[in-house]
Each structure stands twice: as structure tokens, then as C-alpha cells.
Backbone bond lengths (Angstrom), bond angles and torsions (degrees), N, CA, C in turn:
res aa  C-N    CA-C-N  psi(-1)  N-CA   C-N-CA  omega(-1)  CA-C   N-CA-C  phi
1 M - - - 1.403 - - 1.410 119.24 -
2 I 1.358 114.22 -40.12 1.587 120.09 177.42 1.441 109.75 -69.54
3 K 1.284 115.84 -29.81 1.539 121.52 178.90 1.623 109.44 -64.05
4 E 1.402 105.61 -44.06 1.514 107.63 178.17 1.450 117.57 -68.04
5 L 1.274 118.06 -34.69 1.450 130.62 178.29 1.531 104.34 -62.80
6 I 1.328 119.21 -47.17 1.605 118.75 -174.55 1.580 106.17 -74.27
7 I 1.327 116.60 -21.48 1.582 116.01 -176.89 1.548 105.95 -76.68
8 A 1.531 112.27 -42.09 1.452 116.68 -174.76 1.445 111.19 -72.16
9 I 1.494 123.80 -27.87 1.353 124.95 171.70 1.585 111.37 -63.85
10 A 1.373 110.42 -53.29 1.439 114.31 178.10 1.540 115.43 -55.09
11 L 1.349 120.82 -41.25 1.317 121.91 -179.03 1.505 112.40 -69.69
12 G 1.403 114.21 -33.74 1.455 116.37 171.44 1.605 117.07 -63.20
13 I 1.325 116.41 -40.39 1.337 122.25 176.91 1.551 110.82 -64.67
14 V 1.373 119.62 -47.98 1.382 116.56 172.37 1.523 114.22 -60.91
15 A 1.213 126.09 -40.86 1.323 123.11 -175.75 1.541 111.60 -68.75
16 G 1.331 113.74 -34.88 1.606 119.87 176.88 1.517 108.13 -63.92
17 F 1.384 117.41 -42.54 1.424 120.57 -174.21 1.662 107.22 -69.40
18 G 1.327 110.02 -38.55 1.405 114.82 179.93 1.533 116.71 -64.29
19 I 1.277 117.44 -42.08 1.484 124.84 175.72 1.445 106.32 -68.81
20 T 1.237 122.71 -50.08 1.565 126.77 175.19 1.459 115.69 -47.20
21 S 1.302 114.49 -51.76 1.390 122.92 -179.52 1.563 113.97 -63.41
22 G 1.409 110.07 -38.76 1.548 118.11 -176.68 1.673 105.27 -67.88
23 I 1.270 114.51 -38.57 1.522 121.51 177.62 1.451 112.90 -62.48
24 V 1.383 113.89 -42.36 1.428 119.50 -177.87 1.622 106.89 -68.68
25 K 1.311 119.77 -44.99 1.380 123.82 -170.14 1.632 104.34 -69.17
26 I 1.339 121.31 -33.01 1.306 123.97 174.33 1.555 112.05 -60.91
27 K 1.284 115.49 -54.73 1.420 122.76 -179.15 1.482 108.86 -55.63
28 Q 1.222 118.19 -47.36 1.564 122.80 -173.31 1.492 109.05 -68.51
29 N 1.301 123.46 -32.04 1.502 126.20 -172.28 1.605 105.12 -123.71
30 P 1.398 120.51 73.25 1.440 116.67 179.45 1.651 108.32 -77.06
31 K 1.154 116.10 135.51 1.469 117.31 -178.37 1.695 103.53 -131.68
32 T 1.230 114.68 137.82 1.486 110.54 168.41 1.477 116.79 -81.07
33 S 1.219 117.78 137.81 1.465 121.97 -177.76 1.541 109.18 -65.23
34 P 1.257 115.57 156.45 1.481 121.29 -172.56 1.644 109.03 -62.60
35 T 1.356 111.28 -25.28 1.557 112.64 -171.86 1.500 106.38 -84.87
36 Q 1.366 116.09 -11.06 1.511 114.46 -176.74 1.607 106.77 -89.37
37 K 1.273 110.81 136.29 1.511 115.94 -178.60 1.412 109.22 -111.94
38 Q 1.321 113.24 127.32 1.643 112.08 -179.06 1.585 106.18 -96.67
39 T 1.369 112.55 129.13 1.364 120.69 179.42 1.648 106.48 -123.46
40 Q 1.329 103.98 151.23 1.524 109.06 179.58 1.522 105.00 -120.68
41 I 1.237 120.23 118.44 1.393 128.01 177.90 1.536 109.91 -87.88
42 T 1.291 123.37 127.13 1.443 125.40 172.94 1.435 107.26 -120.09
43 P 1.315 112.73 139.76 1.584 113.36 176.84 1.416 111.85 -70.48
44 T 1.339 120.53 144.39 1.516 123.94 -177.63 1.429 107.32 -111.51
45 E 1.307 119.66 -25.61 1.403 120.97 -176.98 1.455 108.92 -143.60
46 T 1.347 117.79 143.12 1.519 124.80 171.21 1.358 115.21 -102.77
47 I 1.334 124.69 118.11 1.402 123.44 175.91 1.499 111.68 -94.57
48 P 1.338 115.97 127.03 1.498 117.20 -169.46 1.659 100.69 -76.72
49 T 1.295 114.80 150.72 1.376 128.50 172.87 1.506 112.29 -96.51
50 P 1.262 116.83 113.68 1.578 123.88 179.91 1.511 104.76 -60.70
51 S 1.398 112.11 135.96 1.307 117.07 173.90 1.588 110.62 -92.36
52 L 1.264 119.23 147.87 1.372 123.21 -173.16 1.590 108.19 -114.48
53 S 1.252 116.02 119.85 1.370 119.95 177.25 1.543 111.29 -118.78
54 V 1.289 116.59 116.39 1.426 115.74 -179.27 1.526 108.33 -112.08
55 S 1.274 124.35 124.88 1.450 128.41 177.40 1.518 104.96 -94.31
56 S 1.217 114.48 133.33 1.447 120.55 174.53 1.547 114.39 -108.79
57 T 1.383 111.98 133.20 1.483 108.42 178.24 1.450 109.43 -107.56
58 N 1.386 112.79 27.14 1.442 122.02 179.10 1.569 106.91 -81.33
59 S 1.436 115.09 98.93 1.502 116.70 -179.71 1.364 110.30 -96.18
60 N 1.326 125.53 13.19 1.433 133.64 176.11 1.593 106.34 -75.09
61 F 1.287 115.91 127.39 1.435 113.22 171.20 1.582 110.53 -132.81
62 L 1.326 123.12 165.77 1.461 126.80 179.96 1.504 103.28 -147.31
63 E 1.414 112.24 125.31 1.417 117.32 176.24 1.445 107.52 -133.32
64 L 1.435 115.39 130.55 1.415 113.25 -177.91 1.537 107.98 -101.66
65 T 1.426 110.58 130.47 1.366 117.12 -179.74 1.634 116.82 -80.76
66 T 1.296 109.09 -50.23 1.478 119.63 175.18 1.487 111.52 -144.15
67 P 1.282 121.48 145.05 1.536 124.35 -1.82 1.520 113.55 -89.20
68 E 1.359 118.66 159.69 1.455 122.57 178.79 1.543 112.56 -64.02
69 N 1.311 114.09 147.92 1.507 116.27 175.74 1.474 113.22 -57.56
70 E 1.294 121.98 141.96 1.377 132.34 178.21 1.543 112.26 69.47
71 T 1.230 120.12 32.54 1.455 125.80 -177.81 1.456 109.59 -84.76
72 I 1.308 120.69 136.68 1.587 126.62 175.63 1.548 101.81 -99.97
73 V 1.337 115.76 126.79 1.364 121.24 -177.46 1.703 104.53 -123.95
74 S 1.359 112.75 160.17 1.528 113.13 -176.88 1.493 104.32 -117.63
75 T 1.226 120.27 24.15 1.560 120.94 179.49 1.546 103.81 -135.38
76 D 1.389 113.76 157.23 1.511 109.11 -176.57 1.619 108.04 -105.49
77 K 1.301 118.26 18.58 1.430 129.42 170.69 1.530 109.00 -125.43
78 I 1.433 111.37 126.19 1.471 114.55 176.46 1.422 104.85 -133.77
79 K 1.471 116.80 163.10 1.326 130.29 172.22 1.478 113.57 -94.78
80 L 1.367 117.35 111.85 1.465 120.64 174.20 1.410 114.38 -98.92
81 S 1.313 117.90 120.75 1.538 120.92 -174.92 1.630 110.56 -133.63
82 G 1.340 113.75 155.52 1.393 113.09 174.45 1.568 106.90 -174.15
83 K 1.473 114.62 -166.25 1.332 123.82 178.01 1.392 113.86 -134.69
84 T 1.370 120.54 143.49 1.442 125.27 178.01 1.530 102.15 -149.89
85 N 1.453 111.33 -165.48 1.435 119.19 175.34 1.530 112.99 -66.00
86 P 1.409 111.44 141.35 1.415 111.71 175.52 1.554 119.15 -49.71
87 N 1.357 115.09 134.82 1.462 122.37 175.64 1.498 110.26 69.06
88 S 1.192 121.96 20.61 1.605 124.94 179.67 1.483 109.21 -75.06
89 N 1.206 115.25 141.29 1.533 118.47 172.88 1.594 108.79 -82.52
90 I 1.428 116.74 136.73 1.310 120.84 -177.31 1.496 108.08 -118.65
91 I 1.357 119.85 143.28 1.419 124.60 174.88 1.429 106.86 -126.77
92 I 1.343 122.15 124.03 1.464 130.24 -177.11 1.615 104.39 -113.08
93 N 1.344 112.90 122.49 1.414 116.74 -178.66 1.500 109.82 -119.73
94 T 1.283 115.33 112.13 1.534 123.69 -177.53 1.569 108.48 -109.67
95 P 1.177 113.90 169.97 1.606 116.52 175.44 1.437 111.52 -59.47
96 L 1.342 117.23 -26.07 1.494 123.34 -168.77 1.472 114.10 -103.82
97 D 1.443 118.70 -26.81 1.334 123.26 -167.11 1.597 114.32 -159.77
98 T 1.321 117.04 158.83 1.446 121.01 170.01 1.478 103.89 -119.59
99 I 1.363 112.76 133.85 1.470 120.02 -173.88 1.541 107.30 -122.88
100 Y 1.312 117.98 132.73 1.545 122.45 177.14 1.558 106.65 -114.05
101 I 1.371 116.32 123.77 1.424 119.16 -176.01 1.605 100.53 -139.21
102 K 1.299 115.31 165.22 1.410 122.65 173.63 1.541 111.59 -123.85
103 A 1.396 109.58 136.50 1.568 115.03 -178.88 1.605 104.83 -71.31
104 N 1.416 112.83 156.36 1.349 118.64 179.56 1.515 112.52 -75.96
105 E 1.405 119.29 -169.93 1.356 121.33 172.51 1.502 118.95 -63.93
106 F 1.397 118.25 -17.01 1.413 126.70 179.41 1.521 112.97 -100.40
107 G 1.323 117.67 -1.32 1.450 128.48 171.66 1.592 107.42 88.44
108 E 1.299 117.70 9.06 1.553 125.18 177.38 1.503 108.45 -84.01
109 F 1.358 114.93 136.53 1.342 128.34 174.28 1.531 117.53 -138.87
110 E 1.285 118.36 148.32 1.422 120.83 174.05 1.581 113.84 -150.96
111 S 1.298 119.00 157.35 1.336 117.79 -177.16 1.488 105.43 -167.59
112 N 1.469 117.28 138.66 1.377 125.23 173.42 1.435 112.68 -85.85
113 I 1.375 119.61 123.19 1.438 121.62 -168.94 1.558 103.82 -122.31
114 S 1.432 112.99 150.17 1.412 119.79 172.15 1.482 111.38 -101.63
115 I 1.340 114.34 138.26 1.490 118.43 -171.52 1.648 102.92 -124.48
116 D 1.420 108.68 160.00 1.510 113.93 -177.99 1.572 107.22 -98.37
117 T 1.239 115.15 162.98 1.539 125.86 177.72 1.464 105.41 -57.43
118 G 1.385 119.31 134.24 1.472 125.89 176.28 1.600 105.42 91.50
119 A 1.404 112.63 -159.86 1.387 120.36 -175.93 1.461 115.45 -75.88
120 N 1.360 113.09 136.96 1.396 118.54 -177.50 1.528 109.85 -135.02
121 L 1.490 109.47 121.33 1.345 118.05 -177.13 1.563 108.17 -91.05
122 I 1.309 117.37 118.40 1.486 119.35 -172.68 1.560 105.02 -112.07
123 N 1.420 118.50 126.23 1.345 123.94 179.03 1.591 107.44 -107.62
124 I 1.327 118.56 128.23 1.342 122.91 175.35 1.455 111.56 -118.07
125 S 1.382 119.67 127.55 1.480 123.27 177.10 1.495 113.35 -120.10
126 S 1.190 116.08 141.39 1.548 120.86 -176.71 1.603 105.75 -122.03
127 F 1.343 112.67 130.23 1.530 118.36 174.90 1.454 104.86 -121.47
128 D 1.428 109.46 118.56 1.477 114.24 173.50 1.564 114.02 -75.83
129 E 1.306 116.98 -168.52 1.376 120.92 -174.85 1.509 111.30 -73.16
130 N 1.225 117.95 -21.16 1.518 127.08 172.56 1.517 116.89 -90.24
131 D 1.308 115.10 11.64 1.510 128.45 -179.39 1.516 111.10 56.82
132 T 1.459 112.52 32.35 1.403 113.56 177.23 1.697 108.98 -88.00
133 Q 1.272 114.32 125.94 1.574 119.36 -176.27 1.367 108.39 -87.02
134 T 1.526 115.74 143.98 1.331 125.48 161.03 1.461 109.36 -134.08
135 D 1.288 115.96 141.27 1.480 117.75 -172.90 1.494 108.85 -126.15
136 E 1.363 110.85 146.69 1.618 119.89 174.51 1.501 101.18 -132.03
137 Q 1.437 115.36 158.23 1.421 120.93 174.59 1.528 106.24 -143.34
138 I 1.301 113.53 139.48 1.494 120.56 -179.18 1.490 109.65 -132.03
139 M 1.238 122.46 152.44 1.349 127.12 171.55 1.565 115.86 -114.87
140 I 1.240 121.24 108.44 1.462 130.73 178.10 1.478 112.83 -103.71
141 T 1.417 116.32 127.78 1.485 114.71 177.58 1.560 104.07 -112.85
142 Y 1.339 107.81 131.25 1.562 121.28 172.79 1.429 111.76 -93.00
143 S 1.204 124.17 102.08 1.479 125.69 179.57 1.580 112.90 -101.93
144 T 1.323 117.50 132.30 1.422 118.35 -175.59 1.600 103.96 -99.06
145 S 1.292 119.22 -8.62 1.556 119.54 174.01 1.502 117.45 -72.50
146 K 1.235 115.08 148.18 1.493 117.07 -175.55 1.476 105.95 -79.67
147 I 1.368 112.12 137.09 1.515 117.14 -173.65 1.435 106.03 -108.22
């Protein structure tokens, strides 16, 4: 039984070396098979790509001041504030509520909002006097664990 085990190990080593040396030789001397045909493609014509220029007349903007995106807070009430066009209507959608406010004559707005435990995706939309809509989205996480 020991003799058979030694012969099996020796045959395994020989086979392993044989396979490994065959792979090394193939990688060192790559040849294309006779059935493979090498062709070289050269471009004959260049087709110009048209450039697309879109001018936007959307002058409505929405900039959030507080809180910053992906903020982690330890309270369920936060102050959301920002700036947009003067007298724009603002809609704030939270997982718990939808709030409608109006920006002042300087375009500033703020609102205290309630959020749920965990991640809260908050959508803020601004509608200027021409009903042009601008959207922002932030993620605020309310954590009850002690940090």
C-alpha cells in the first residue's frame, strides 16, 4: 500500500510538471493556427460627430444651505434652509410629511421638518413665478444610537 501511494504521488508530480511546462511553452511561443486569418482594418472615411448645444432659459435655481447631504443627526426635527428665486413656491417632501412654503423677496426660505428614524430621502422642489421647476434631493439619517 505504501508502494502504491509513492507511485501515485510520483505520477502526480510528473503530470503536474508536464502540464505546467506545456502551458509555459504555449505562452512563450504563441502561433496563430492556419485556419485563423489575420486582417487589418483601416478606416477609409471619417464621419464627423455633430455637436449638440442646448441653451437653457431656465433661470430658476435651488441651493440648500442646511443640512448638508448625507448628514447624520441625533434628533427627529431639523431645520432645512436654502435660497432660490424670490417669491418662489417651495415643496418639501419627507417620509413623514409634505410642507408648502414660500421664499421671501430675497429668495431665502427655511422650515423645521420632522424626519423618521433611519435614512430619510428628502425632495425639495422650487417653482418660480413662471412655474419653472427646479429639484434637489438630500439624504438625512436620524440615528438614535449614541455616537
